C-alpha positions in Angstrom: 111.2 97.0 32.1 107.8 95.4 31.6 104.6 97.4 31.9 103.4 97.2 35.5 99.7 97.9 34.5 98.8 94.2 34.2 100.0 93.7 37.8 98.2 96.8 39.1 95.3 94.9 40.7 97.7 92.8 42.6 99.5 95.9 43.8 96.3 97.6 44.9 95.3 94.5 46.8 98.7 94.4 48.5 98.5 98.1 49.4 95.1 97.7 50.9 96.1 94.6 52.8 98.9 96.3 54.7 96.5 98.7 56.3 93.8 96.3 57.4 95.1 95.8 60.9 96.0 98.4 63.5 98.2 96.1 65.6 101.8 96.7 64.8 103.0 93.1 64.6 100.1 92.1 62.4 100.7 95.1 60.2 104.4 94.1 59.7 103.4 90.6 58.9 100.9 91.8 56.3 103.7 93.8 54.7 106.0 90.9 54.4 103.4 88.5 53.1 102.1 91.0 50.6 105.6 91.7 49.3 106.3 88.0 48.9 103.1 87.4 47.0 103.5 90.4 44.8 107.0 89.4 43.6 106.4 85.6 43.8 109.4 85.4 46.2 109.7 82.3 48.4 111.4 84.2 51.1 110.6 87.7 52.5 111.9 89.4 55.7 111.7 92.8 57.4 114.8 93.6 59.3 114.3 96.6 61.6 116.9 99.3 62.1 116.0 99.7 65.8 114.1 96.6 67.1 114.2 97.8 70.7 112.0 100.8 69.9 109.0 98.7 69.2 109.9 95.6 71.1 109.8 93.4 68.0 112.4 91.3 66.2 112.6 90.8 62.5 109.4 89.6 60.7 109.7 86.8 58.1 107.6 84.6 56.0 107.2 81.0 57.0 108.6 79.5 53.8 112.4 79.3 53.4 114.2 79.5 50.1 115.2 76.4 48.4 118.8 76.9 47.2 119.8 75.3 43.9 121.5 72.0 44.1 125.3 72.3 44.2 127.2 71.1 41.2 128.7 67.7 41.3 132.1 67.8 42.9 135.0 66.9 40.6 136.9 63.7 41.1 139.4 64.1 43.9 142.9 64.6 42.5 145.6 62.3 43.6 146.9 64.5 46.4 147.4 64.2 50.1 145.5 67.5 50.7 141.8 67.4 51.7 139.5 68.8 49.1 137.7 72.1 49.9 133.9 71.9 50.2 132.1 73.5 47.3 130.6 77.0 47.9 126.8 77.4 47.4 125.9 80.3 45.1 124.1 83.2 46.9 120.5 83.8 46.1 119.8 87.2 44.4 118.0 89.6 46.7 115.8 92.5 46.3 116.2 95.0 49.2 113.9 98.0 49.6 114.1 100.4 52.6 110.9 101.4 54.4 110.7 104.9 55.8 108.5 106.1 58.6 108.4 109.8 59.3 111.7 110.5 57.5 113.4 107.7 59.4 114.5 104.3 58.0 112.3 101.8 59.8 114.0 98.8 58.3 114.8 96.9 55.1 112.3 94.7 53.2 114.3 91.8 51.8 113.1 89.4 49.2 114.8 86.3 47.8 114.2 83.1 45.9 111.9 84.3 43.1 110.2 81.3 41.6 110.8 82.2 38.0 114.1 84.0 37.2 115.7 87.0 38.9 113.9 90.0 40.3 113.1 92.6 37.6 112.9 96.4 37.7 109.2 96.0 37.6 109.4 94.0 40.9 111.5 96.7 42.5 109.0 99.4 41.4 106.1 97.5 42.8 107.8 96.8 46.1 108.8 100.5 46.4 105.2 101.6 46.0 104.3 98.9 48.6 107.0 100.2 50.9 105.7 103.7 50.7 102.3 102.6 51.8 103.8 100.3 54.4 105.6 103.3 56.0 102.2 105.1 56.4 100.6 101.9 57.8 103.5 101.4 60.3 103.2 105.0 61.5 99.4 104.6 62.0 100.0 101.3 63.9 102.6 102.9 66.1 100.2 105.7 67.0 97.4 103.2 67.7 99.8 101.0 69.8 101.0 104.0 71.8 97.5 105.2 72.4 96.4 101.8 73.5 99.3 101.4 75.9 98.7 104.9 77.4 95.1 103.9 77.9 96.0 100.7 79.7 98.5 102.4 82.0 96.2 105.3 82.8 93.4 102.9 83.7 95.9 100.9 85.8 97.0 104.1 87.6 93.3 105.0 88.3 92.6 101.5 89.6 95.6 101.7 91.9 94.5 105.1 93.2 91.0 103.9 93.9 92.2 100.8 95.7 94.7 102.7 97.8 92.2 105.4 98.8 89.7 102.7 99.9 91.5 102.1 103.2 94.0 99.3 102.5 96.7 98.7 105.0 100.3 99.7 104.1 101.3 96.2 103.2 98.2 95.7 101.0 98.8 99.0 99.3 102.3 98.1 98.3 101.1 94.8 97.0 98.4 96.5 94.9 101.0 98.7 93.2 103.4 95.8 92.6 100.7 93.5 91.2 99.1 96.1 88.9 102.5 97.3 87.5 103.6 93.7 86.8 100.5 93.0 84.7 100.7 96.3 82.8 104.4 95.9 82.0 104.0 92.2 81.2 106.9 91.6 83.6 107.9 88.4 85.3 107.7 90.2 88.7 106.6 93.4 90.3 108.9 94.3 93.2 108.9 97.0 95.8 112.1 98.0 97.5 112.5 100.3 100.5 115.5 101.9 102.1 117.1 100.1 105.1 118.6 101.7 108.2 122.2 100.8 107.1 121.8 102.6 103.7 120.8 99.7 101.5 117.5 98.7 100.0 115.4 95.7 100.8 112.6 93.9 98.8 109.6 94.2 101.0 106.8 93.2 98.5 106.9 91.0 95.5 104.2 89.9 93.0 105.3 87.0 90.8 103.8 84.2 88.9 105.8 81.9 91.0 106.4 81.7 94.8 107.8 85.1 95.8 109.1 83.8 99.1 112.7 83.7 98.0 112.5 87.2 96.6 111.1 89.1 99.6 113.9 90.0 102.0 116.6 90.2 99.4 118.8 93.2 100.1 120.9 95.5 97.9 123.8 96.1 100.1 125.3 99.5 100.7 128.0 100.2 98.1 126.2 98.7 95.2 126.8 100.7 92.0 123.0 100.9 91.3 122.1 102.0 94.9 123.2 105.6 94.6 120.9 106.1 91.6 118.0 104.4 93.4 118.4 106.3 96.7 118.7 109.5 94.6 115.3 108.9 93.1 116.6 108.2 89.6 115.1 105.6 87.3 117.4 102.8 86.2 116.9 100.8 83.0 118.8 97.5 82.6 119.1 95.5 79.5 120.0 92.2 81.2 119.8 91.9 85.0 121.8 88.6 85.0 124.9 90.1 83.4 124.7 93.8 84.4 127.7 94.4 86.7 125.6 97.0 88.7 123.3 94.2 90.0 124.6 92.2 92.9 121.6 90.4 94.4 121.4 86.6 94.6 118.3 86.5 92.4 119.6 88.5 89.5 120.4 85.5 87.4 116.7 84.8 87.0 115.8 88.0 85.2 116.6 89.9 82.0 115.4 93.4 81.0 114.3 95.4 83.9 113.0 98.8 85.0 113.7 100.2 88.5 111.5 103.3 89.0 111.4 105.7 92.0 108.3 105.9 94.1 108.7 109.5 94.9 106.2 112.3 95.7 106.8 115.7 97.1 110.5 115.2 97.4 109.9 112.1 99.6 111.3 108.8 98.4 108.9 106.0 99.4 110.9 103.2 97.7 111.6 101.7 94.3 109.3 99.8 91.9 111.2 97.2 90.0 109.7 95.4 86.9 112.1 92.6 85.7 111.2 90.3 82.8 112.4 86.8 82.5 115.9 86.3 81.1 115.8 86.4 77.3 112.5 88.5 77.4 112.0 91.3 75.0 113.5 94.7 76.0 111.3 97.5 77.2 110.5 100.1 74.6 111.0 103.9 75.1 107.2 104.2 75.3 106.9 101.5 77.9 109.7 103.1 80.0 108.0 106.5 79.9 104.5 105.1 80.8 105.9 103.0 83.6 107.8 106.0 85.0 104.6 108.1 85.0 102.7 105.2 86.6 105.3 105.0 89.4 104.9 108.8 90.0 101.1 108.5 90.1 101.3 105.4 92.4 103.7 107.2 94.8 101.3 110.2 95.0 98.4 107.8 95.7 100.4 106.1 98.4 101.1 109.5 100.1 97.4 110.5 99.8 96.3 107.1 101.2 98.8 107.5 104.1 97.5 111.0 104.8 93.9 109.8 104.7 94.7 107.0 107.1 96.3 109.5 109.4 93.2 111.7 109.3 91.0 108.8 110.1 93.2 107.8 113.0 93.2 111.4 114.2 89.4 111.4 114.1 89.4 108.1 116.1 91.7 109.7 118.7 89.6 112.7 118.9 86.5 110.6 119.4 88.2 108.5 122.0 89.4 111.6 123.8 85.9 113.0 123.9 84.6 109.7 125.3 87.3 109.7 127.9 86.4 113.3 128.9 82.7 112.4 129.1 83.4 109.4 131.3 85.6 111.5 133.6 83.3 114.5 133.8 80.0 112.7 134.0 80.3 109.1 135.1 83.3 109.3 137.5 82.1 112.5 139.2 78.6 111.0 139.7 79.9 107.8 141.1 82.3 109.7 143.4 79.4 111.9 144.6 77.2 108.8 145.2 80.0 107.1 147.1 80.4 110.2 149.4 76.6 110.1 150.1 76.8 106.4 151.0 79.8 107.0 153.3 77.9 109.8 155.0 74.9 107.5 155.5 77.1 104.7 156.7 78.7 107.0 159.4 75.2 108.1 160.6 74.0 104.5 160.9 77.1 103.4 162.9 76.5 102.4 166.6 72.8 101.5 166.3 70.9 98.2 166.5 71.6 94.9 164.8 69.3 95.7 161.9 71.1 99.0 161.4 74.4 97.1 161.6 73.3 95.0 158.7 72.4 98.2 156.8 75.8 99.6 157.8 77.6 96.5 156.4 75.6 96.7 153.2 76.5 100.3 152.8 80.1 99.4 153.3 80.1 96.9 150.6 78.3 99.3 148.3 81.0 101.9 148.9 83.7 99.4 148.2 82.0 98.4 144.9 81.7 102.1 143.9 85.4 102.7 144.6 86.3 99.6 142.6 84.0 100.9 139.7 85.7 104.3 139.8 89.1 102.6 139.6 88.1 100.6 136.6 86.4 103.5 134.8 89.6 105.5 135.3 91.6 102.6 133.8 89.2 102.6 130.8 89.7 106.3 130.4 93.5 105.8 130.4 93.2 103.1 127.8 91.1 105.3 125.6 93.8 107.9 125.6 96.4 105.5 124.3 97.2 105.2 120.6 95.7 101.7 119.7 98.2 100.8 117.0 101.4 102.0 118.7 103.5 100.2 121.3 102.7 101.7 124.7 105.5 103.7 126.3 104.0 104.2 129.8 103.9 101.6 132.5 100.1 101.7 132.7 99.9 101.2 128.9 102.2 98.2 129.1 100.1 96.6 131.9 97.0 97.1 129.8 98.7 95.6 126.8 99.5 92.4 128.8 95.9 92.3 130.0 94.6 92.7 126.5 96.8 89.9 125.2 95.6 87.6 128.0 92.0 88.6 127.2 92.4 87.3 123.6 93.3 83.9 125.1 90.8 83.9 128.0 87.8 85.2 125.9 87.1 88.1 128.2 89.0 91.2 129.4 90.7 91.0 132.8 89.9 93.8 135.3 92.8 96.1 136.0 93.3 98.6 138.9 96.1 100.9 139.8 96.7 102.4 143.2 99.1 105.2 143.7 101.3 107.2 141.3 102.6 104.1 139.4 104.3 106.2 136.7 106.3 108.3 139.1 107.3 105.8 141.7 108.1 102.7 139.6 111.7 102.7 138.2 112.5 100.8 135.0 114.2 97.7 136.5 111.3 97.1 138.9 108.7 97.8 136.2 110.3 95.2 133.9 110.3 92.5 136.6 106.7 93.3 137.5 105.6 92.9 133.9 107.4 89.6 133.7 105.6 88.4 136.9 102.3 89.6 135.5 102.9 87.8 132.2 103.6 84.5 134.0 100.6 84.9 136.3 98.2 85.6 133.4 99.7 82.6 131.5 99.0 80.4 134.5 95.5 81.7 134.9 94.7 81.0 131.2 95.7 77.3 131.8 93.3 76.8 134.6 89.8 75.4 134.0 86.7 77.4 134.8 88.2 80.9 134.8 85.6 83.5 134.2 87.1 86.5 136.1 90.6 87.8 136.4 91.5 90.8 138.5 94.9 92.6 138.3 95.9 95.1 141.0 99.1 97.1 141.0 99.6 99.0 144.3 102.6 101.3 144.9 101.3 102.4 148.3 101.7 99.0 150.0 104.8 98.9 152.3 106.9 95.7 152.6 106.8 93.7 155.8 110.0 95.5 157.0 108.4 98.9 156.4 110.2 99.8 153.3 108.2 101.3 150.4 107.3 98.8 147.9 105.0 97.7 145.0 102.6 94.8 145.1 101.1 93.0 142.2 98.1 90.8 142.8 96.5 88.6 140.2 93.3 86.8 141.2 91.3 84.4 139.1 88.2 82.3 140.0 89.3 79.2 138.2 89.5 75.7 139.7 92.4 75.3 142.1 95.2 72.8 141.4 94.9 72.8 137.6 97.4 75.5 137.1 100.6 76.9 138.5 100.8 80.0 140.6 104.1 81.8 140.6 105.6 84.6 142.6 108.8 86.6 142.0 110.7 89.7 142.9 112.5 90.1 146.2 109.4 88.7 148.0 106.5 86.9 146.5 104.3 83.8 146.4 101.1 82.3 145.3 98.1 80.8 147.0 95.3 78.6 145.8 92.0 77.9 147.4 88.4 76.9 146.7 87.4 80.4 145.9 90.1 80.8 143.2 93.8 81.5 142.9 95.6 84.6 144.0 99.2 85.3 142.9 101.1 88.1 144.8 104.4 89.6 143.8 106.2 92.2 145.8 109.4 94.3 145.4 111.0 97.3 147.0 110.7 100.5 145.0 
């Protein structure tokens, strides 16, 4: 064995070079390049024992060995058999293992030395380099893990901040899917939620491409992976396209994937899926752990955001209820008292002269206007007591919803009045037909020109012409006559148009 001292400067330079970079891939490349330069090998490679742990494949030098030219083949003998091709001699290799924390990280392979075979001195130098390489790889792993943790923690904090800022439910799910996709370097970030029939459906998707063909994809009940997902268990898949547990129509597009439960407080909100493109690098154990922790944090943020939204809605309901009580206790009572005083004055002025008759008529109109105002204030009170985001369940609420929908088209809110106990006296079949007639009348009013006022009246105290108890719907608008279509329905009904506007009347027995 030759004295390695003359090559000591080269060894020191190689040892120093492998620790100059904290990024793992760059560190491995420095090790391979340093080994090749130190031994004057044309070919160097680092084959890892567990490539999936760090998400890297083998590291090699750019230059390939030049095999020696094969010997000239002998002259073919005079035979009918085909000659066998000559075998190329194998290049001698120098293989040195690299240990990281008492584990074999991989083998450092060197071949194609420019001058002769590898010597014992070469092996000794490479072993010293491999020892330092193990330390550098361990440091790079720690740095890479710390950097990954920092990114995922920052991502989870950003998601929490965004969710607690008052986003809608759909925007909140998209925020989780988008952020997770970027952190995991995935091809897509997908949110699945349980369906009524026991499956799971993709409700949100963040992709680099158009997600339209992904949203709506359903994992049907009976799928092998479904039991784990509904049970709140994470599922890790090496290749989505070939895994027999995957049955969706888009599975052929993806490779490695993580399916993580969005679960908080024992409540399963859904599943976060992070598939990579087919042929993409597998997820490492660290990435799986960090993504699982992110999903748990995101689920907790979703629950907190939902609770915050519920508290805000409750505050709005309480405020609306207070306004409704104030309107009832102050405005309605005062209007009612003023109306009674006017009625009393009207009765005292009856039977007097012409001037007093005019005053009597004016008082009568004032009383009518006050009664109409009281009805509209009461309707406003009822509307304030209804949940704004929920579908109305009462008849009054359904009428107000139709009026609000027409108001969005007309540009103003129609006036609505109810006479009698509409909730108690209207049965469901009659109520449904009345709402249909109301919808048609409001549509016709919205088509007429010059409409600036629409009045809706529902009266369950108006008897039918034959004396039977009935309900009457009246829809009046002040638009130009003849430009629309007035419709009537029910057992009795009709429409009328005149210069003063259009009135549509619908009647039905109770």
